[in-house]
C-alpha positions as CSV (number, residue, x, y, z in Angstrom):
1,M,28.1,-5.4,-12.4
2,N,25.2,-5.4,-15.1
3,R,21.5,-5.7,-14.7
4,E,21.6,-9.1,-16.3
5,D,23.8,-10.1,-13.4
6,Y,20.6,-9.5,-11.2
7,R,18.1,-11.1,-13.5
8,H,17.4,-13.4,-10.5
9,Y,16.3,-10.5,-8.1
10,F,14.4,-9.0,-10.8
11,D,12.7,-12.3,-11.3
12,I,11.8,-12.6,-7.5
13,L,10.2,-9.2,-7.3
14,E,8.4,-10.4,-10.9
15,L,9.7,-7.3,-12.5
16,P,11.5,-6.7,-16.1
17,L,15.2,-5.8,-16.3
18,E,14.3,-2.1,-17.7
19,S,12.6,-1.5,-14.0
20,S,13.0,1.8,-12.6
21,L,14.0,2.1,-8.9
22,A,10.5,2.9,-8.0
23,D,9.1,0.1,-9.8
24,V,11.5,-2.1,-7.4
25,R,10.5,0.0,-4.4
26,K,6.5,-0.7,-5.4
27,A,7.0,-4.5,-6.2
28,Y,8.6,-4.8,-2.9
29,L,6.3,-3.1,-0.6
30,F,3.7,-5.0,-2.5
31,L,5.2,-8.4,-2.4
32,R,6.4,-8.0,1.3
33,E,3.0,-6.9,2.6
34,V,1.3,-9.9,0.4
35,Y,3.3,-12.4,2.4
36,T,3.5,-10.6,5.8
37,I,0.0,-9.0,6.4
38,P,-3.2,-11.4,6.7
39,S,-5.7,-10.4,4.4
40,I,-9.0,-11.5,2.8
41,V,-7.2,-11.9,-0.3
42,T,-4.5,-14.4,0.9
43,M,-6.7,-16.4,3.4
44,P,-8.0,-19.0,0.7
45,V,-4.3,-19.9,0.2
46,D,-2.8,-19.6,3.7
47,E,-3.4,-23.3,4.4
48,E,-1.2,-24.1,1.4
49,I,1.9,-22.1,2.2
50,S,3.5,-22.8,5.9
51,S,4.5,-20.2,7.9
52,E,8.3,-21.0,7.2
53,Q,7.7,-21.2,3.5
54,K,6.4,-17.7,3.7
55,E,9.3,-16.8,6.0
56,E,11.6,-17.8,3.0
57,I,9.9,-16.1,0.7
58,V,9.9,-12.6,2.6
59,R,13.8,-13.4,3.1
60,Q,14.2,-13.8,-0.6
61,I,12.0,-10.6,-1.3
62,E,14.2,-8.5,1.2
63,E,17.6,-9.8,-0.1
64,A,16.2,-9.0,-3.9
65,Y,15.5,-5.6,-2.9
66,H,18.5,-5.0,-1.1
67,G,20.4,-6.5,-3.8
68,L,18.7,-4.4,-6.3
69,L,19.3,-1.1,-4.2
70,L,23.0,-1.7,-4.5
71,L,22.9,-1.8,-8.3
72,F,20.8,1.6,-8.4
73,N,23.1,3.0,-6.1
74,E,25.9,2.0,-8.2
75,E,24.8,3.0,-11.4
76,H,24.2,6.6,-9.5
77,N,27.3,6.6,-7.6
78,T,25.6,6.3,-4.4
79,T,26.4,3.6,-1.8
80,V,24.2,2.3,1.0
81,E,27.2,3.4,3.4
82,D,26.2,7.2,2.1
83,I,22.6,6.8,3.2
84,S,23.5,4.8,6.3
85,N,25.8,7.8,7.3
86,I,23.3,10.6,6.9
87,V,20.4,8.5,8.7
88,S,23.1,7.6,11.6
89,G,24.1,11.1,12.2
90,V,20.2,12.2,12.5
91,S,18.6,12.9,15.9
92,V,15.7,14.5,14.2
93,F,13.9,13.8,11.1
94,D,12.6,17.1,9.8
95,G,11.9,17.7,6.0
96,A,15.4,18.7,5.3
97,V,16.7,15.4,6.0
98,L,14.0,13.4,4.3
99,K,14.4,15.6,1.0
100,Q,18.4,14.9,1.3
101,I,17.8,11.3,1.6
102,R,15.3,11.2,-1.4
103,E,17.8,13.1,-3.5
104,K,20.8,10.9,-2.7
105,L,18.4,8.2,-4.0
106,R,17.7,10.1,-6.8
107,I,14.1,9.5,-6.4
108,N,12.1,12.6,-7.9
109,L,8.8,13.9,-6.3
110,D,6.9,12.5,-9.0
111,D,7.9,9.0,-8.5
112,M,7.1,9.4,-4.8
113,A,3.9,10.7,-5.2
114,M,2.8,8.3,-7.5
115,A,4.1,5.4,-5.3
116,T,2.9,6.5,-2.1
117,R,-0.4,8.3,-3.4
118,I,0.3,11.5,-1.4
119,Q,-0.2,14.9,-3.6
120,Q,3.1,16.4,-4.3
121,K,1.9,19.7,-2.6
122,H,2.0,17.7,0.3
123,L,5.7,16.2,-0.4
124,V,6.9,19.6,-0.9
125,N,5.3,20.9,2.3
126,L,6.6,18.1,4.5
127,E,10.4,18.4,3.1
128,S,10.1,22.2,3.5
129,D,8.5,22.0,7.1
130,N,5.8,23.9,6.1
131,Y,3.4,23.1,8.9
132,E,0.9,25.5,8.4
133,A,0.1,23.9,5.1
134,L,0.0,20.4,5.9
135,P,-3.6,18.8,6.8
136,V,-4.3,17.6,10.1
137,N,-1.8,16.0,12.2
138,V,-3.6,12.6,11.6
139,Y,-2.9,12.6,7.9
140,T,0.5,14.1,8.1
141,R,1.5,11.3,10.3
142,G,0.3,9.0,7.7
143,F,2.2,10.8,5.0
144,V,5.3,10.7,7.0
145,V,5.1,6.8,7.7
146,S,4.4,6.3,3.6
147,Y,7.4,8.4,2.9
148,A,9.5,6.7,5.4
149,K,8.6,3.4,4.0
150,Y,8.9,4.3,0.7
151,L,12.6,5.5,1.5
152,S,13.2,2.4,3.5
153,L,13.6,4.0,6.8
154,D,12.2,3.2,10.2
155,P,8.7,4.6,9.6
156,E,7.6,4.8,13.3
157,M,10.9,6.5,14.5
158,V,10.8,9.1,11.3
159,A,7.0,9.7,12.3
160,E,7.6,10.2,15.8
161,S,10.9,12.4,15.4
162,Y,8.8,14.7,12.4
163,M,5.4,14.9,14.6
164,S,7.3,15.8,17.7
165,K,9.1,18.9,15.9
166,L,5.9,19.7,14.3
167,K,4.2,19.7,17.8
168,Q,6.8,21.9,19.2
169,R,6.5,24.2,16.5
170,K,2.8,24.4,16.4
171,K,3.3,25.2,20.3
172,T,5.9,28.0,20.0
173,G,4.0,29.4,17.0
174,R,7.5,29.5,14.8
């Protein structure tokens, strides 16, 4: 299949056909947030859209995102199954696992830094488990949550795992 076959998905995410995977992720995260998290920006139209309509819009956004992930993964010979196999075999999410998933999805650090608004040096320190160079735990946890969201992983599970390893390493001093 080519990008034209996925035109509807690009339209749902309000993107041109030439969009990159980073663009798709960014649009997905933005639109999902718009339709799921109440904010002062959406308050004026909250009454115009029923909760059922919002749920349908979110379902379409999810479908478009996952459909486009398949497209990009096909283009790069990476399947969702490959990523699922990596994630299913993981008991502890450390920097090496996060880096492996990011690389399997063919996401470079520049795109990750721009999309998550995390300085590249912090991303490198996360991936290399360079705990001493990471900021205080509250910021590090936020970085891990953002990183996991960008990779479409369970952010709470990943953050809990990464932070417990970080705390354990800081206790033992290694």
